[in-house]
Backbone bond lengths (Angstrom), bond angles and torsions (degrees), N, CA, C in turn:
res aa  C-N    CA-C-N  psi(-1)  N-CA   C-N-CA  omega(-1)  CA-C   N-CA-C  phi
1 X - - - 1.470 - - 1.551 107.98 -
2 X 1.395 113.31 147.05 1.424 119.25 -174.04 1.535 107.61 -109.56
3 X 1.328 115.63 147.38 1.452 125.54 169.23 1.508 108.77 -93.06
4 X 1.294 116.23 127.71 1.532 119.45 177.68 1.536 108.35 -113.64
5 X 1.285 113.05 147.47 1.486 123.05 171.04 1.530 106.20 -121.18
6 X 1.330 117.51 157.23 1.452 120.86 179.76 1.516 105.90 -143.81
7 X 1.388 115.62 136.35 1.426 117.04 -174.51 1.555 107.99 -154.68
8 X 1.308 115.06 150.02 1.526 124.46 174.18 1.500 108.73 -141.08
9 X 1.331 114.56 136.64 1.504 117.77 170.08 1.474 110.60 -88.49
10 X 1.343 115.43 111.32 1.448 120.77 -176.81 1.513 107.69 -85.85
11 X 1.374 113.94 117.91 1.490 118.41 -172.26 1.535 110.49 -68.83
12 X 1.277 120.13 -37.53 1.464 119.73 -171.37 1.455 112.02 -114.57
13 X 1.350 121.08 22.97 1.415 126.22 -179.34 1.479 111.88 -138.66
14 X 1.302 117.01 125.07 1.471 122.02 -179.73 1.565 106.76 -101.67
15 X 1.322 114.94 120.54 1.475 120.93 176.63 1.470 109.53 -65.94
16 X 1.396 117.56 145.54 1.431 120.20 179.38 1.542 115.32 -65.40
17 X 1.374 115.05 -16.70 1.396 119.98 170.68 1.559 107.49 -100.74
18 X 1.350 115.83 124.25 1.498 118.75 -176.87 1.490 112.86 -66.91
19 X 1.309 116.53 146.21 1.502 121.38 171.02 1.549 108.27 -99.31
20 X 1.349 107.18 76.85 1.513 118.91 -177.80 1.521 107.83 -110.69
21 X 1.347 115.29 -169.71 1.418 119.09 -179.33 1.542 113.75 -52.44
22 X 1.329 115.31 -44.54 1.446 119.31 -179.76 1.507 112.92 -58.39
23 X 1.322 117.44 -41.14 1.433 122.86 177.66 1.576 107.01 -56.70
24 X 1.304 115.18 -53.70 1.487 116.16 -175.48 1.474 114.60 -67.77
25 X 1.311 118.50 -31.80 1.532 121.00 171.61 1.444 109.33 -62.39
26 X 1.289 121.71 -42.21 1.471 125.13 179.80 1.563 106.43 -64.26
27 X 1.284 116.32 -45.73 1.466 120.61 -177.54 1.528 108.40 -61.24
28 X 1.366 118.57 -41.72 1.460 121.06 174.64 1.500 111.51 -57.48
29 X 1.383 115.02 -47.47 1.488 120.12 179.37 1.535 110.56 -59.13
30 X 1.316 114.65 -46.07 1.457 118.48 -174.38 1.517 110.64 -58.74
31 X 1.390 112.18 -54.20 1.513 116.60 179.68 1.454 112.63 -66.09
32 X 1.406 120.72 -37.74 1.432 124.14 -177.27 1.553 111.47 -68.87
33 X 1.320 117.44 -47.01 1.482 117.15 -178.37 1.489 110.84 -78.50
34 X 1.291 119.33 -44.70 1.497 120.49 177.68 1.497 108.99 -58.16
35 X 1.269 118.33 -36.80 1.477 124.18 -179.45 1.544 113.92 -63.70
36 X 1.338 118.30 -14.48 1.427 120.87 174.43 1.488 113.10 -76.80
37 X 1.327 117.64 -16.27 1.449 123.00 178.80 1.536 116.61 -114.69
38 X 1.321 116.16 -21.12 1.471 122.99 -173.37 1.598 106.12 -141.08
39 X 1.344 114.13 156.98 1.408 122.15 161.67 1.525 108.48 -76.09
40 X 1.351 117.20 142.31 1.462 117.38 -176.45 1.524 108.28 -118.05
41 X 1.258 114.62 149.87 1.492 123.01 -178.28 1.523 110.45 -139.58
42 X 1.326 120.58 132.42 1.421 121.78 178.17 1.561 110.46 -110.92
43 X 1.374 116.50 128.14 1.438 119.86 173.45 1.540 106.38 -105.37
44 X 1.299 116.84 129.53 1.446 118.29 -170.84 1.501 111.90 -157.65
45 X 1.412 116.40 -172.88 1.447 124.16 167.00 1.552 110.28 -102.76
46 X 1.221 120.75 169.67 1.499 125.93 -174.65 1.545 110.85 -59.49
47 X 1.338 115.39 -41.03 1.482 119.28 -176.41 1.530 107.15 -64.69
48 X 1.318 119.90 -43.80 1.391 121.37 -177.15 1.586 110.86 -66.94
49 X 1.198 120.36 -37.05 1.473 125.07 175.98 1.517 110.75 -61.68
50 X 1.308 117.02 -45.54 1.474 122.18 172.01 1.462 112.32 -58.35
51 X 1.322 117.18 -44.72 1.491 122.43 178.88 1.539 113.61 -61.76
52 X 1.315 116.90 -48.38 1.462 120.72 -177.36 1.570 109.26 -69.92
53 X 1.317 119.41 -37.06 1.445 119.69 174.69 1.511 108.23 -64.05
54 X 1.279 120.50 -40.84 1.507 121.28 -173.97 1.520 108.69 -66.44
55 X 1.370 116.07 -39.84 1.490 120.51 -179.55 1.565 114.45 -90.85
56 X 1.289 118.48 12.92 1.428 123.13 172.28 1.482 117.90 68.92
57 X 1.305 116.23 34.41 1.521 122.26 177.26 1.539 100.97 -101.50
58 X 1.348 113.98 112.57 1.544 118.66 -171.06 1.539 107.74 -114.17
59 X 1.216 116.67 125.34 1.460 126.29 175.62 1.530 110.10 -102.32
60 X 1.308 115.57 156.19 1.457 120.32 174.88 1.486 112.05 -66.94
61 X 1.358 114.99 -35.24 1.465 120.16 178.83 1.517 109.48 -149.24
62 X 1.364 113.28 149.15 1.524 119.95 -179.60 1.501 106.25 -132.23
63 X 1.317 116.28 140.35 1.470 120.97 168.55 1.486 112.46 -134.67
64 X 1.269 113.81 123.15 1.501 116.72 175.73 1.508 109.52 -84.40
65 X 1.357 116.04 120.38 1.425 118.43 -179.93 1.602 111.13 -100.78
66 X 1.247 111.58 131.63 1.572 114.05 178.41 1.484 112.88 -60.06
67 X 1.360 116.61 -33.31 1.466 120.50 175.85 1.477 115.09 -57.25
68 X 1.314 112.54 -40.73 1.551 120.24 175.80 1.473 109.50 -71.99
69 X 1.354 115.17 -48.84 1.487 121.43 -178.30 1.578 109.38 -54.49
70 X 1.271 116.10 -41.95 1.512 117.81 -170.17 1.463 111.34 -99.11
71 X 1.302 120.59 6.40 1.505 123.05 174.09 1.549 108.60 -68.71
72 X 1.292 117.75 125.77 1.502 117.75 -175.21 1.614 108.49 -115.08
73 X 1.309 117.61 1.54 1.471 117.63 172.37 1.470 117.24 -76.79
74 X 1.346 112.25 -177.59 1.527 117.98 -176.16 1.565 111.59 -116.71
75 X 1.321 117.10 14.47 1.464 121.29 176.90 1.554 107.80 -76.20
76 X 1.282 118.65 104.00 1.453 119.95 -172.81 1.590 114.85 -67.95
77 X 1.329 114.59 -13.84 1.455 119.37 177.32 1.551 115.35 -83.86
78 X 1.367 110.97 -12.96 1.493 115.06 -172.89 1.519 114.79 -62.85
79 X 1.333 120.14 -37.90 1.460 118.81 174.75 1.538 110.95 -58.14
80 X 1.289 120.34 -34.62 1.442 122.40 177.36 1.476 113.38 -65.11
81 X 1.383 113.79 -45.01 1.424 120.49 177.61 1.530 113.06 -62.81
82 X 1.323 115.30 -42.78 1.446 122.29 177.22 1.586 111.87 -60.95
83 X 1.343 114.67 -42.97 1.456 118.80 176.92 1.532 115.14 -67.52
84 X 1.301 113.93 -35.53 1.442 115.69 178.22 1.533 113.22 -71.71
85 X 1.321 114.13 -26.80 1.514 119.07 -179.74 1.564 106.67 -77.51
86 X 1.353 120.57 -13.01 1.426 121.05 178.16 1.528 114.53 -84.25
87 X 1.345 115.33 -10.68 1.475 115.52 -166.33 1.551 112.95 -87.95
88 X 1.330 115.82 145.11 1.429 124.46 178.99 1.483 115.21 -121.54
89 X 1.338 117.23 1.18 1.371 124.90 176.82 1.497 112.42 -135.25
90 X 1.370 120.71 156.55 1.479 120.14 178.42 1.563 111.53 -53.83
91 X 1.300 113.27 148.87 1.544 117.14 -174.15 1.508 106.65 -159.63
92 X 1.314 112.38 171.40 1.488 119.70 175.13 1.554 105.35 -128.53
93 X 1.314 113.36 121.83 1.521 117.41 177.52 1.471 107.38 -88.58
94 X 1.337 121.38 136.38 1.420 123.94 179.81 1.508 110.12 -137.09
95 X 1.317 118.96 135.12 1.469 124.69 178.48 1.540 109.20 -78.37
96 X 1.306 117.04 159.34 1.437 124.87 -172.76 1.563 108.40 -66.64
97 X 1.295 118.09 -26.61 1.465 122.70 -178.38 1.471 114.98 -95.09
98 X 1.306 113.89 12.45 1.496 120.27 -176.97 1.546 108.31 -122.88
99 X 1.400 115.72 144.38 1.410 120.92 -179.15 1.453 110.30 -128.70
100 X 1.370 118.52 130.83 1.470 122.04 171.04 1.565 109.69 -89.82
101 X 1.304 114.35 122.87 1.446 120.73 -176.25 1.542 113.73 -99.09
102 X 1.395 118.54 6.65 1.357 123.50 175.17 1.538 108.72 -165.20
103 X 1.263 117.94 172.05 1.536 119.14 163.63 1.479 110.91 -68.71
104 X 1.356 114.30 133.61 1.446 118.35 -177.19 1.506 113.54 -87.42
105 X 1.347 119.44 125.98 1.477 121.53 -175.10 1.523 107.26 -58.51
106 X 1.241 115.61 138.45 1.498 122.69 -177.88 1.535 108.78 -93.01
107 X 1.323 115.97 96.00 1.507 119.90 -172.33 1.505 114.78 -119.88
108 X 1.267 120.86 -5.19 1.491 121.19 175.89 1.566 110.10 -157.57
109 X 1.297 111.39 170.76 1.540 117.89 -173.64 1.532 104.60 -62.30
110 X 1.317 120.00 -47.24 1.471 126.08 -179.31 1.523 112.03 -127.98
111 X 1.289 116.39 124.60 1.460 119.42 173.63 1.550 111.67 -117.29
112 X 1.361 114.05 139.49 1.409 118.70 177.63 1.553 110.36 -110.72
113 X 1.214 115.80 159.12 1.502 120.16 179.63 1.556 113.78 -54.06
114 X 1.374 116.42 -60.01 1.421 123.48 179.42 1.508 107.50 -168.84
115 X 1.324 116.18 165.50 1.509 119.72 177.81 1.498 111.94 -69.52
116 X 1.260 118.53 125.97 1.514 123.01 173.65 1.493 109.55 -78.12
117 X 1.298 117.13 -38.67 1.487 122.25 -176.18 1.475 111.32 -121.79
118 X 1.289 116.80 155.16 1.502 124.21 177.53 1.460 109.79 -135.61
119 X 1.427 112.78 169.33 1.465 113.75 169.25 1.450 114.08 -78.08
120 X 1.324 116.08 166.54 1.504 122.64 -175.38 1.558 108.12 -115.40
121 X 1.237 117.14 120.70 1.500 122.05 172.85 1.505 105.31 -69.98
122 X 1.342 116.77 148.11 1.421 121.21 177.95 1.586 111.46 -58.95
123 X 1.368 116.16 -39.35 1.463 117.83 -174.91 1.560 109.65 -70.89
124 X 1.326 117.58 -27.47 1.491 117.27 179.24 1.546 109.24 -80.01
125 X 1.330 117.53 -27.92 1.462 122.13 176.11 1.412 111.28 -67.21
126 X 1.413 113.92 -39.80 1.509 117.55 -178.14 1.567 113.39 -78.76
127 X 1.393 112.33 -33.16 1.489 114.87 -174.41 1.464 112.11 -89.49
128 X 1.344 121.74 -24.58 1.446 122.64 -169.80 1.530 107.19 -109.84
129 X 1.293 116.20 155.36 1.462 121.88 170.95 1.549 110.23 -83.77
130 X 1.300 111.03 95.22 1.557 117.69 -177.84 1.514 108.97 -105.49
131 X 1.282 120.75 19.56 1.435 120.79 -171.78 1.652 106.68 -65.01
132 X 1.260 117.36 -42.29 1.416 121.92 -177.85 1.495 109.91 -64.47
133 X 1.336 115.55 -41.21 1.518 119.89 -176.39 1.496 107.70 -68.85
134 X 1.330 117.42 -47.34 1.502 119.77 -178.03 1.524 108.80 -61.99
135 X 1.389 113.42 -42.10 1.460 118.25 176.17 1.538 113.02 -54.30
136 X 1.282 116.06 -43.14 1.449 126.86 177.57 1.565 108.66 -55.62
137 X 1.311 115.13 -51.02 1.434 123.20 -174.33 1.565 107.13 -68.75
138 X 1.308 117.15 -43.55 1.457 118.72 175.45 1.472 115.46 -58.42
139 X 1.373 118.62 -41.43 1.417 121.08 -178.80 1.473 115.89 -73.16
140 X 1.420 114.86 -44.39 1.400 118.18 -171.46 1.504 116.57 -96.40
141 X 1.370 115.60 -15.21 1.428 119.89 -176.88 1.586 112.50 -124.12
142 X 1.319 116.09 -60.33 1.471 118.81 -172.24 1.601 108.82 -66.50
143 X 1.312 118.32 -48.28 1.461 120.73 -173.51 1.530 109.63 -61.03
144 X 1.302 121.97 -52.92 1.477 119.50 178.70 1.495 113.89 -67.35
145 X 1.304 117.30 -27.63 1.527 119.21 -177.19 1.596 106.07 -73.34
146 X 1.286 114.02 -47.77 1.554 116.18 179.16 1.454 111.35 -60.66
147 X 1.372 119.38 -35.44 1.446 122.96 -174.34 1.510 109.65 -72.98
148 X 1.345 116.71 -36.49 1.509 117.93 -173.88 1.513 114.50 -120.84
149 X 1.353 118.48 16.92 1.498 118.60 -178.20 1.539 109.23 -68.83
150 X 1.259 121.65 -20.22 1.472 118.59 -177.42 1.534 113.14 -74.75
151 X 1.359 115.41 -5.64 1.474 121.52 173.28 1.497 111.96 -85.22
152 X 1.303 118.29 -6.33 1.437 118.79 177.38 1.542 114.38 -113.66
153 X 1.211 119.05 169.47 1.448 122.01 178.25 1.543 111.91 -50.87
154 X 1.284 114.36 128.23 1.441 119.41 -177.08 1.607 113.95 -61.24
155 X 1.327 114.93 -14.05 1.479 115.60 -179.04 1.532 109.36 -100.32
156 X 1.346 120.90 6.48 1.457 124.82 176.42 1.546 106.11 -67.01
157 X 1.275 115.40 131.90 1.460 126.83 178.37 1.527 110.40 -122.94
158 X 1.350 113.50 136.80 1.476 118.13 176.15 1.439 109.66 -72.31
159 X 1.333 115.84 134.32 1.506 121.70 177.28 1.514 109.53 -54.22
160 X 1.334 122.60 120.83 1.452 122.52 -179.00 1.554 114.19 -72.74
161 X 1.337 116.70 -8.75 1.418 117.40 -172.82 1.572 112.02 -93.48
162 X 1.301 116.26 -47.93 1.512 115.43 -169.57 1.620 106.54 -168.63
163 X 1.316 107.84 174.39 1.494 119.07 170.35 1.537 102.74 -138.85
164 X 1.448 113.91 142.30 1.438 115.75 -169.51 1.513 116.85 -84.10
165 X 1.306 118.81 161.48 1.488 124.57 162.31 1.531 106.06 -96.01
166 X 1.295 115.17 123.76 1.491 120.09 -175.93 1.491 114.28 -95.26
167 X 1.247 118.78 31.96 1.485 124.49 173.61 1.545 110.32 -60.59
168 X 1.315 113.30 -28.73 1.482 122.98 172.41 1.483 109.36 -136.58
169 X 1.303 118.75 129.14 1.399 122.42 174.17 1.526 112.01 -132.90
170 X 1.330 117.53 114.93 1.448 121.64 -176.51 1.525 106.64 -97.49
171 X 1.335 114.76 119.97 1.451 122.99 -171.48 1.543 114.35 -116.50
172 X 1.337 118.64 116.83 1.414 119.94 175.12 1.485 112.65 -100.42
173 X 1.344 119.32 -7.30 1.427 123.46 -174.54 1.482 108.18 -132.89
174 X 1.356 116.99 77.39 1.509 118.45 -171.47 1.530 114.10 -71.44
175 X 1.351 117.54 -23.58 1.425 119.67 -179.97 1.613 108.59 -74.66
176 X 1.373 117.67 -36.79 1.407 117.17 175.93 1.532 112.28 -65.22
177 X 1.352 117.95 -41.65 1.416 121.96 178.44 1.567 110.06 -60.08
178 X 1.313 115.00 -43.61 1.501 115.20 179.41 1.518 113.11 -62.34
179 X 1.393 115.15 -40.97 1.444 116.56 -177.54 1.558 109.73 -72.27
180 X 1.300 121.30 -36.40 1.383 122.85 173.57 1.520 113.17 -56.58
181 X 1.343 116.83 -51.84 1.454 120.11 178.74 1.461 112.53 -62.52
182 X 1.336 119.05 -35.72 1.449 121.45 177.47 1.542 110.12 -62.81
183 X 1.341 115.02 -43.56 1.461 117.40 177.41 1.522 115.38 -62.55
184 X 1.364 113.63 -44.66 1.454 119.77 176.57 1.538 111.61 -58.68
185 X 1.300 116.08 -46.18 1.538 118.47 -173.72 1.530 106.95 -69.04
186 X 1.356 119.67 -33.78 1.476 123.53 -177.43 1.471 113.04 -60.18
187 X 1.316 116.08 -23.49 1.443 121.51 -176.32 1.551 116.20 -85.09
188 X 1.352 116.55 -2.90 1.420 118.32 -175.97 1.511 107.96 -131.37
189 X 1.414 113.53 148.31 1.454 116.92 165.65 1.554 112.54 -77.66
190 X 1.270 119.58 166.57 1.469 121.15 178.09 1.534 108.76 -55.13
191 X 1.364 114.51 -43.90 1.464 115.17 -176.65 1.523 112.43 -65.79
192 X 1.284 117.50 -33.18 1.454 122.29 -177.05 1.613 109.86 -74.32
193 X 1.328 115.06 -29.09 1.505 121.10 174.15 1.528 106.68 -66.65
194 X 1.289 118.06 -42.78 1.422 119.54 -177.64 1.558 109.25 -65.69
195 X 1.353 114.98 -38.48 1.460 122.83 -178.40 1.510 110.34 -59.63
196 X 1.356 117.10 -52.75 1.477 120.99 -168.44 1.569 109.53 -80.51
197 X 1.289 119.85 -26.12 1.468 120.92 173.02 1.502 116.03 87.49
198 X 1.316 115.08 175.20 1.475 121.20 -173.07 1.472 115.93 -64.61
199 X 1.341 117.66 -49.36 1.437 120.13 -174.14 1.509 114.52 -57.57
200 X 1.369 114.66 -41.26 1.413 120.59 -177.70 1.532 109.82 -63.19
201 X 1.280 116.74 -49.55 1.470 124.33 -178.48 1.548 114.12 -67.70
202 X 1.395 113.04 -56.92 1.431 115.91 -170.59 1.573 112.12 -76.65
203 X 1.263 119.13 -38.20 1.505 125.23 -175.14 1.474 114.99 -99.23
204 X 1.299 118.09 -62.83 1.465 124.15 -169.58 1.536 111.56 -63.91
205 X 1.375 115.77 -55.03 1.493 116.84 -175.66 1.560 110.57 -70.40
206 X 1.258 117.38 -39.49 1.498 120.15 176.47 1.496 111.10 -57.40
207 X 1.279 118.06 -46.81 1.502 124.71 179.53 1.556 106.09 -65.46
208 X 1.203 121.23 -40.03 1.459 127.80 -179.07 1.539 111.01 -57.84
209 X 1.360 114.95 -45.58 1.387 121.46 177.55 1.550 111.28 -63.80
210 X 1.282 115.51 -47.15 1.468 122.09 -178.18 1.559 110.36 -58.46
211 X 1.314 116.16 -46.26 1.420 119.65 -173.55 1.566 110.61 -74.55
212 X 1.284 119.12 -33.23 1.467 123.62 -178.60 1.508 110.13 -78.96
213 X 1.300 118.51 -20.35 1.502 119.65 174.75 1.490 111.15 -106.25
214 X 1.360 115.52 21.86 1.466 121.55 174.34 1.535 118.01 52.14
215 X 1.303 114.61 34.20 1.537 120.60 176.49 1.509 104.60 -77.36
216 X 1.339 117.05 131.86 1.405 121.12 -177.81 1.561 111.54 -71.68
217 X 1.305 116.98 118.76 1.460 122.28 -176.47 1.534 109.02 -125.46
218 X 1.282 117.09 160.92 1.452 122.95 178.34 1.511 111.08 -154.23
219 X 1.316 119.47 169.13 1.499 127.60 172.56 1.510 108.56 -106.27
220 X 1.353 115.23 138.60 1.395 121.38 170.85 1.548 111.74 -64.57
221 X 1.399 111.51 -46.95 1.452 120.24 172.64 1.464 112.21 -121.83
222 X 1.307 122.36 150.94 1.444 124.35 -173.37 1.522 109.45 -81.00
223 X 1.302 120.61 -19.07 1.438 126.45 175.61 1.440 115.37 -156.68
224 X 1.289 118.44 165.91 1.444 123.24 179.19 1.609 109.09 -65.02
225 X 1.273 112.14 129.54 1.556 120.78 -178.88 1.535 111.30 -98.06
226 X 1.319 117.12 104.79 1.457 117.14 175.58 1.529 108.12 -99.07
227 X 1.303 116.49 119.45 1.424 120.21 179.76 1.497 111.15 -101.40
228 X 1.343 114.83 105.72 1.463 121.44 174.99 1.489 115.90 -86.63
229 X 1.359 117.26 -7.13 1.428 122.62 174.77 1.469 110.17 -101.03
230 X 1.325 117.73 156.61 1.495 122.57 -179.77 1.506 108.54 -125.82
231 X 1.381 114.59 86.18 1.430 120.18 -178.93 1.465 108.36 -161.20
232 X 1.359 115.59 -163.48 1.474 118.72 -174.76 1.532 113.41 -55.42
233 X 1.341 119.78 -27.18 1.357 121.71 178.14 1.572 116.93 -50.88
234 X 1.301 115.92 -28.14 1.435 121.73 171.59 1.524 115.43 -53.10
235 X 1.323 115.40 -31.50 1.423 119.97 -175.54 1.469 114.71 -88.35
236 X 1.382 116.83 -1.91 1.451 119.95 -174.97 1.506 114.39 -91.85
237 X 1.365 115.83 5.17 1.513 123.57 177.70 1.445 110.43 -108.76
238 X 1.346 114.04 159.59 1.479 117.99 -175.78 1.618 106.53 -83.29
239 X 1.372 116.53 -29.81 1.423 119.62 -175.94 1.542 107.35 -146.47
240 X 1.298 112.73 153.15 1.523 120.00 172.26 1.521 106.83 -121.97
241 X 1.302 117.17 131.76 1.433 124.25 173.95 1.514 108.12 -116.58
242 X 1.353 117.33 112.14 1.415 121.13 176.37 1.551 107.90 -83.27
243 X 1.290 114.84 72.16 1.501 121.01 -173.44 1.543 110.92 -61.55
244 X 1.332 114.66 -36.15 1.448 116.40 -175.25 1.518 114.14 -125.83
245 X 1.377 114.41 45.10 1.428 117.57 -178.87 1.506 114.46 -57.57
246 X 1.324 115.09 -24.81 1.447 119.98 -177.84 1.518 114.10 -74.56
247 X 1.351 116.65 -7.90 1.517 119.04 179.51 1.540 113.25 -132.58
248 X 1.324 114.89 0.91 1.469 119.92 178.69 1.472 115.82 -81.53
249 X 1.354 114.38 106.99 1.504 119.98 -174.85 1.478 114.20 -61.06
250 X 1.384 116.96 -17.84 1.472 121.19 -179.65 1.503 112.47 -103.90
251 X 1.282 118.60 12.07 1.493 122.51 -175.33 1.558 110.22 -59.63
252 X 1.335 117.11 -42.04 1.488 117.52 -179.59 1.460 113.50 -62.86
253 X 1.326 118.39 -36.34 1.476 123.06 -179.99 1.542 107.98 -72.29
254 X 1.291 118.88 -38.45 1.506 121.75 177.93 1.498 110.68 -63.51
255 X 1.367 114.80 -43.56 1.510 118.62 -177.17 1.514 106.04 -66.29
256 X 1.348 122.23 -47.79 1.424 126.05 177.23 1.548 113.30 -48.20
257 X 1.326 109.98 -51.10 1.482 117.14 -175.37 1.534 112.36 -62.87
258 X 1.312 117.42 -46.37 1.468 124.29 -179.14 1.511 108.55 -66.35
259 X 1.319 116.70 -42.90 1.533 117.50 -177.94 1.533 111.53 -61.80
260 X 1.408 114.33 -36.14 1.443 118.27 179.62 1.502 114.00 -69.10
261 X 1.358 115.78 -49.00 1.468 117.74 -174.46 1.520 113.18 -71.59
262 X 1.383 115.18 -28.95 1.515 117.41 -178.50 1.518 109.28 -103.04
263 X 1.341 117.18 4.73 1.446 119.87 174.41 1.533 115.86 57.46
264 X 1.386 112.70 49.49 1.500 117.49 -179.99 1.551 105.26 -116.36
265 X 1.268 117.92 128.81 1.458 126.86 177.27 1.518 110.42 -71.04
266 X 1.317 116.20 114.07 1.444 116.92 171.41 1.548 115.53 -122.68
267 X 1.355 113.61 14.68 1.418 119.31 -171.44 1.572 112.34 -113.39
268 X 1.266 119.48 -30.80 1.450 120.82 -168.16 1.457 108.14 -86.51
269 X 1.400 116.03 154.97 1.493 120.62 168.26 1.541 114.72 80.22
270 X 1.310 119.57 16.31 1.487 118.08 178.82 1.513 111.93 -85.45
271 X 1.382 115.31 141.49 1.444 119.76 172.63 1.557 109.50 -66.64
272 X 1.229 116.98 142.09 1.583 118.40 -175.49 1.494 111.86 -61.80
273 X 1.322 119.42 -26.60 1.487 119.90 -172.27 1.522 112.26 -96.96
274 X 1.334 118.17 5.75 1.500 121.12 -178.11 1.503 109.25 -65.18
275 X 1.305 118.20 129.81 1.455 127.10 -174.62 1.602 107.79 -68.76
276 X 1.357 112.32 134.24 1.447 118.52 178.51 1.485 111.65 -113.86
277 X 1.262 120.77 -27.12 1.463 122.58 -171.91 1.559 114.01 -65.08
278 X 1.293 114.23 160.20 1.514 116.27 -179.47 1.552 105.25 -111.84
279 X 1.337 120.35 142.85 1.388 125.60 177.20 1.473 116.42 -78.48
280 X 1.338 115.19 174.55 1.432 118.40 176.68 1.521 109.10 -73.40
281 X 1.357 119.87 155.04 1.429 123.19 177.88 1.561 111.34 -56.49
282 X 1.348 117.16 144.48 1.420 120.25 177.35 1.581 105.24 -105.64
283 X 1.402 113.24 176.10 1.473 116.33 -178.15 1.561 107.73 -59.97
284 X 1.339 119.55 -37.19 1.506 119.98 -175.96 1.452 105.87 -67.92
285 X 1.412 122.97 -38.19 1.414 121.93 176.90 1.509 111.42 -60.31
286 X 1.352 117.18 -41.73 1.475 122.45 -178.57 1.595 108.94 -61.48
287 X 1.319 115.22 -37.80 1.464 117.46 176.97 1.469 110.14 -66.76
288 X 1.380 118.04 -42.41 1.424 118.83 177.07 1.491 112.09 -57.64
289 X 1.334 119.04 -44.73 1.427 121.19 173.28 1.475 115.97 -54.66
290 X 1.354 118.16 -42.18 1.397 122.33 178.64 1.492 112.03 -64.16
291 X 1.334 116.15 -40.79 1.456 121.52 176.43 1.509 112.89 -55.70
292 X 1.359 111.41 -51.18 1.421 121.28 -176.86 1.622 113.70 -65.31
293 X 1.267 111.83 -48.57 1.436 119.45 -177.48 1.486 112.90 -61.29
294 X 1.391 113.91 -29.09 1.472 118.77 -178.25 1.500 114.42 -94.88
295 X 1.363 116.98 8.27 1.372 122.32 -167.01 1.559 117.74 -53.99
296 X 1.368 111.78 -40.37 1.437 119.91 -177.23 1.512 111.34 -72.61
297 X 1.294 115.07 -33.30 1.525 118.46 -172.69 1.529 112.96 -103.13
298 X 1.300 116.43 -22.33 1.446 120.53 179.83 1.542 105.37 -78.47
299 X 1.275 115.14 105.10 1.460 119.76 -176.45 1.545 110.40 -139.10
300 X 1.173 133.54 15.03 1.467 123.84 -178.68 1.498 106.56 -156.04
301 X 1.326 124.08 68.53 1.414 119.37 -163.91 1.461 116.23 -116.45
302 X 1.291 120.51 -37.03 1.463 121.10 -170.44 1.560 111.56 -70.91
303 X 1.341 119.49 -1.54 1.348 116.81 174.76 1.471 117.07 -61.05
304 X 1.431 113.89 -22.25 1.400 122.31 175.25 1.562 109.31 -58.80
305 X 1.299 114.80 -30.44 1.491 119.38 -177.36 1.537 113.57 -75.77
306 X 1.289 115.47 -18.09 1.494 118.75 179.48 1.484 111.91 -93.03
307 X 1.331 118.08 6.39 1.469 120.86 170.94 1.430 114.23 -59.37
308 X 1.299 121.56 130.26 1.488 124.13 -176.45 1.496 109.12 -64.19
309 X 1.324 113.13 158.69 1.479 119.12 -176.15 1.593 108.00 -57.15
310 X 1.372 113.93 -42.92 1.423 118.23 -175.27 1.492 113.80 -60.54
311 X 1.378 117.93 -20.17 1.469 121.48 177.63 1.426 115.73 -77.97
312 X 1.449 115.52 -6.51 1.513 120.77 -177.75 1.554 107.24 -62.74
C-alpha cells in the first residue's frame, strides 16, 4: 500500500500556518519516517515540486496533476480531494504536518486519524466557556449545512458522535471515495465551494456520506494526541500530527529528537534566508486550543448540527 501526499502552492493565499523552515523540517520527517513503512508519492503542481526539491523533501514518486496545477480557488483541501479522486488502488493519504510511526492496522473500509469534533455534555456547556467552539461549529459546519442541506437526500442525518480530522485517511475502496467526492462537488458551484470552505467539503460531507450509507469507518486514535514531553513516549503512538507547529515553543526539540532516533536528516541544505520564527496564534489556532483543552469534557456536540432550518 502506498502513502500519498497532495500539495499546491497558492499564489494569492497565505496559509495561517507559515511555510518556513519548521514546516519543511516536519515535511522531511513526515516523508522520511513514513517512508520507512510505505512507499511515498506526492501529487502536486509544478511550483510545489520545485519547492520541495529545493528544500530537500524527497518522495519515492511524484506526479504533477493538471487538475491541481489549474485549480484557481483558495480551498486548501482541494488538492487532497483531487489526488484522492485519482486513486485506483488502496492507499493512505497523509498531510505534510503528520507522521506515521508504524504500519497502520487495516481494520475498516475507511479510517480517519482521530475525531476533530465531539458531542457536548450539558454540564460542560454550562460550566465551560465553549463560545469559541460553538462559534467554530456554527461557521464551518452548521451554517453551510443548513444553507445547502436541501441538495442532499432528505433522510441524511448528521453523525451524532463526531466528525473526523482528515490529516490521515486510510482508504480501502478508492472508487467509492472518488464517486462520493464527485457527487459532493457536483452539488456546488465554484463560488459556493469557496464559500463553505475546506472542512465542510473534505471532512464533514465526506463523513456524512459514509455514515448514511453504512460504510464501516473507524479512527486510528480516539483523540488528538498532544505530546508535551520529548522522550520515548513519542514512539508509542501510531501517528503524530503537529497541528500547531507554528506556535509550539518545543517544536525544535521535538524535531531534533525524532530526526535522531529515526535517522532522518532535517538540518543540511537549508538556504541561509529561510524563515525560522513562529508567528503569534491566530483565531484558528485559538479554536484548536479550545477543542483540545476541552477534549475530556466535550462529548455531546454535533446535535447543534441537526437543528432544523427553522430554528436558525
